[in-house]
C-alpha positions in Angstrom: 0.0 0.0 0.0 2.5 2.6 1.2 5.2 1.5 -1.4 2.8 2.4 -4.3 1.9 5.9 -2.9 3.2 8.8 -5.1 3.8 11.0 -2.1 4.8 10.6 1.6 1.8 11.7 3.6 1.2 12.3 7.3 0.0 8.8 7.9 3.1 7.2 6.4 5.3 9.7 8.2 3.7 8.7 11.5 4.2 5.0 10.7 7.9 5.6 9.8 8.4 7.5 13.1 6.7 4.7 15.1 8.8 2.0 13.4 12.0 3.8 14.0 11.2 4.4 17.6 10.3 0.8 18.2 13.5 -0.4 16.6 15.5 2.1 18.6 14.1 0.8 21.8 14.4 -2.9 20.9 18.0 -2.4 19.8 19.0 -0.9 23.1 17.5 -3.9 24.8 19.5 -6.1 22.4 22.6 -4.2 23.5 22.0 -5.2 27.0 21.4 -8.8 25.8 24.7 -8.8 23.9 26.7 -7.3 26.8 25.2 -9.8 29.2 26.0 -12.7 26.9 29.6 -11.6 26.5 29.9 -11.3 30.3 28.2 -14.6 31.1 30.3 -16.5 28.5 33.6 -14.8 29.5 34.2 -13.7 25.9 37.5 -11.9 25.9 37.5 -10.9 22.2 34.5 -9.8 20.2 36.1 -11.5 17.2 34.9 -14.7 18.9 31.3 -13.5 19.2 28.9 -16.0 17.6 25.5 -15.0 18.8 24.1 -12.5 16.2 20.3 -12.0 16.7 18.2 -12.4 13.6 16.1 -9.3 14.4 19.2 -7.1 14.1 19.5 -8.2 10.4 15.7 -7.8 9.9 15.9 -4.3 11.3 18.6 -3.4 8.9 16.4 -4.4 6.0 13.5 -2.4 7.4 15.7 0.6 7.6 16.6 0.1 4.0 13.0 0.1 3.0 12.3 3.3 4.9 15.2 4.9 3.0 13.3 4.0 -0.2 10.2 5.6 1.2 12.0 8.8 2.0 12.8 9.3 -1.7 9.1 10.2 -2.2 8.0 13.8 -2.4 6.7 15.0 1.0 3.0 15.8 0.9 3.6 18.8 3.2 6.7 20.7 4.2 8.3 19.6 7.4 6.1 16.6 7.7 8.1 15.0 10.5 8.6 18.2 12.5 5.7 17.9 15.0 5.5 14.1 15.2 6.0 12.6 18.7 8.7 10.3 17.5 10.9 13.3 16.4 10.3 16.2 18.9 12.0 15.1 22.1 15.6 15.6 23.1 16.2 12.0 24.1 18.5 9.7 22.2 15.7 7.9 20.4 14.2 11.0 18.9 17.6 12.4 18.2 18.6 9.2 16.3 15.3 9.4 14.3 15.9 13.0 13.3 19.5 12.3 12.4 18.5 9.4 10.3 15.9 11.4 8.3 18.3 14.3 7.9 21.1 12.1 6.7 19.0 10.6 4.0 17.6 13.9 2.9 21.1 15.4 2.8 22.6 12.6 0.8 19.8 12.9 -1.8 20.4 16.7 -2.0 24.2 16.1 -2.2 23.6 13.8 -5.2 21.4 16.5 -6.8 24.2 19.1 -6.3 26.7 16.8 -7.9 24.4 16.3 -10.9 24.0 20.1 -11.2 27.8 20.4 -11.4 28.7 21.8 -8.0 32.2 20.3 -8.4 33.1 22.9 -11.0 31.9 25.7 -8.7 33.9 24.2 -5.8 37.0 24.0 -8.0 36.7 27.7 -8.9 36.2 28.7 -5.2 38.7 26.3 -3.7 41.8 28.5 -3.3 39.7 31.4 -1.9 37.3 29.6 0.4 38.6 26.1 1.3 42.3 25.8 0.7 43.5 27.2 4.1 41.3 24.7 6.0 42.5 21.6 4.0 46.1 22.8 4.0 46.1 23.1 7.8 44.6 19.6 8.1 47.3 18.2 5.8 50.1 19.9 7.7 48.7 18.7 11.1 48.7 15.1 10.0 51.8 15.2 7.7 49.9 14.0 4.7 51.9 12.9 1.6 49.6 14.7 -0.8 49.5 18.5 -0.6 46.0 20.1 -0.7 46.9 22.5 -3.5 44.0 21.5 -5.6 40.5 20.2 -4.8 41.5 17.0 -6.7 44.1 16.4 -4.0 41.5 16.0 -1.2 40.1 12.8 -2.5 41.4 10.2 -4.9 38.1 10.2 -6.8 37.1 13.8 -6.3 33.5 14.4 -5.1 31.2 11.8 -6.6 27.6 10.7 -6.3 26.5 8.3 -3.6 24.9 5.0 -4.9 21.5 4.0 -3.6 22.9 1.0 -1.7 25.5 3.3 -0.1 22.8 5.6 1.1 21.1 2.7 2.8 24.4 1.7 4.6 25.0 5.3 5.6 21.4 5.7 6.8 21.8 2.6 9.0 24.9 4.2 10.5 23.0 7.4 11.2 20.2 5.5 12.9 22.6 3.5 15.0 25.3 6.1 15.5 24.4 6.5 19.2 23.4 2.9 19.8 25.7 2.8 22.9 24.8 6.3 24.1 22.3 7.4 26.7 23.0 11.2 26.7 23.8 13.2 23.6 24.8 16.8 24.3 28.0 16.2 26.4 29.6 14.5 23.4 29.9 17.5 21.1 33.6 18.4 21.0 33.4 22.2 21.5 36.1 22.5 24.1 36.6 19.1 25.6 38.1 16.2 23.7 35.6 13.6 24.9 38.2 11.8 27.0 36.7 8.8 28.7 33.7 8.7 26.3 33.8 5.5 24.2 30.3 5.3 22.7 31.5 5.6 19.1 34.1 2.8 19.5 31.6 0.7 21.4 29.0 1.2 18.7 31.6 0.3 16.1 32.3 -3.0 17.8 28.7 -3.8 18.5 27.7 -3.2 14.9 30.7 -5.1 13.5 30.8 -8.2 15.7 27.4 -8.5 17.5 25.0 -7.2 14.8 26.9 -8.4 11.7 26.6 -5.0 9.8 28.9 -4.2 6.8 32.0 -2.1 6.9 30.3 0.9 5.4 28.0 1.1 8.4 30.2 0.2 11.3 33.1 2.3 10.0 30.9 5.4 9.8 29.8 4.9 13.4 33.3 4.3 14.6 34.5 7.6 13.0 31.6 10.0 13.7 33.4 11.8 16.6 36.9 12.0 15.2 36.8 15.7 14.4 40.2 15.7 12.7 41.9 14.8 16.0 39.9 17.0 18.3 37.6 14.1 19.2 38.2 10.4 19.4 37.5 7.2 17.5 38.9 4.1 15.7 41.1 6.1 13.3 42.9 8.2 15.9 43.6 5.1 17.9 45.2 3.5 14.9 47.0 6.7 13.8 48.5 7.4 17.2 49.6 3.8 17.5 51.2 3.6 14.1 52.6 7.1 13.6 53.3 8.5 17.1 56.3 10.8 17.2 56.9 10.4 13.5 57.1 13.2 10.9 55.8 11.1 8.0 53.2 8.5 7.2 51.5 6.9 4.2 48.3 8.8 4.3 47.7 10.2 0.8 44.3 11.9 1.0 42.1 13.8 3.4 38.9 12.2 2.3 37.8 8.8 1.0 34.7 7.0 0.0 36.3 3.6 0.6 36.2 2.4 4.2 39.2 0.1 3.6 41.3 3.2 3.1 40.7 4.0 6.8 41.8 0.6 8.0 44.9 0.8 5.8 45.6 4.4 7.0 45.6 5.6 3.4 43.1 8.4 4.0 42.3 10.6 7.0 38.5 10.7 6.9 35.6 8.8 5.6 32.9 10.7 3.6 29.7 9.5 5.4 31.4 9.9 8.8 32.2 13.5 8.0 28.5 14.0 6.9 27.3 12.3 10.1 29.6 14.5 12.3 27.8 17.6 10.9 24.3 16.3 10.9 24.7 14.9 14.5 26.2 18.1 15.9 23.7 20.3 14.1 20.7 18.4 15.5 22.1 18.3 19.0 22.9 22.0 19.0 19.5 22.8 17.4 17.7 21.1 20.3 19.9 22.9 22.8 19.5 26.4 21.2 15.7 25.8 20.8 15.3 26.0 24.6 16.4 29.6 24.5 13.3 31.5 23.6 15.3 34.7 22.8 16.8 33.0 19.7 14.7 33.7 16.6 16.5 32.1 13.7 17.8 28.9 15.3 19.3 27.3 12.2 21.3 30.4 11.5 22.5 30.6 15.1 23.5 26.9 15.1 25.4 27.2 11.8 27.2 30.4 12.9 28.2 28.6 16.2 29.4 25.6 14.2 31.5 27.7 11.9 33.1 29.6 14.7 33.8 26.5 16.9 34.2 23.7 14.3 36.1 25.6 11.6 37.3 29.1 12.5 38.9 28.3 15.9 39.8 24.6 15.3 39.1 22.6 12.1 36.9 19.7 13.2 34.5 19.3 10.2 34.9 19.1 6.5 34.3 22.7 5.1 33.1 21.6 1.7 30.5 19.1 3.1 29.5 21.8 5.6 29.0 24.3 2.7 26.7 21.8 0.9 24.9 21.1 4.2 24.1 24.8 4.5 22.7 24.8 1.0 20.6 21.7 2.0 19.2 23.6 5.0 18.4 26.6 2.8 16.9 24.7 -0.1 15.3 21.7 1.5 14.4 22.9 5.0 13.8 26.5 4.0 16.2 27.8 6.7 17.6 31.3 6.1 21.4 31.1 6.8 23.3 34.4 6.5 26.0 34.3 9.3 28.5 32.0 7.7 31.3 32.9 5.3 30.9 29.7 3.4 
């Protein structure tokens, strides 16, 4: 019935929200199950875990189906905004919002690629983006200089395939599977020392839930922030290249998760998207509690630019630029306090 509908209406939006919420709750109960099983069976290495639950795999397929539904035109603007599954500041509603925003952004990103945004980025690169990427390259002693936009990624900026969108959407939905509280994990000043939810989520998705490397790598990297956060990459990087002035990292950005494990690239495209979407949503909910703020999206973007790019480079400036365009053109958010 819903698959054949030409538009996504309010009834379908409510159903999507209810399904996502139910899965989010069940998966956190499954997390307790997995942790108890590991403890009771004295499993010392998750590589030896052999107790994947079938419903974890079924839920992954359901999430993929919802991604297909989100391709439909919305019957009304902001159709998810006032639904009970999306309005709270708890981790379940946060994950639901991040999931929808991730899918919307990836579709918008593909549209921008089709419209030729790469050419515009190439023209603006030296003036708007070079200094950011040059600083990142120098910080990590990259082999490839960021003199041209083509130096950032081996394949440039490319479209995201539909199956990849589903993998990345699962990562967005499960990104905080091991987290109870959200706001303390935004790396504005602190470096999240002692917080391991991204790494725990990575291991849970990889070993206990049998997800693919596109999904679990995205989750494991979504709080890296170019060394100002933490995650699986920085653990490998610090172990391999501590106190060295050279390494084999060739590019700042990759679309191939194996490049992260091989330390051939510094960051993974969907993880850099998720960093931005995750932080934006958390900050939006925080700022929305201040009744004196009128244009919340603009205030959040201004805050993110100042704290995540201007003071210290924590997010990808080009992806951030496209994200701002997404907010303006898809979510009708007026953004005017950002140099990008």
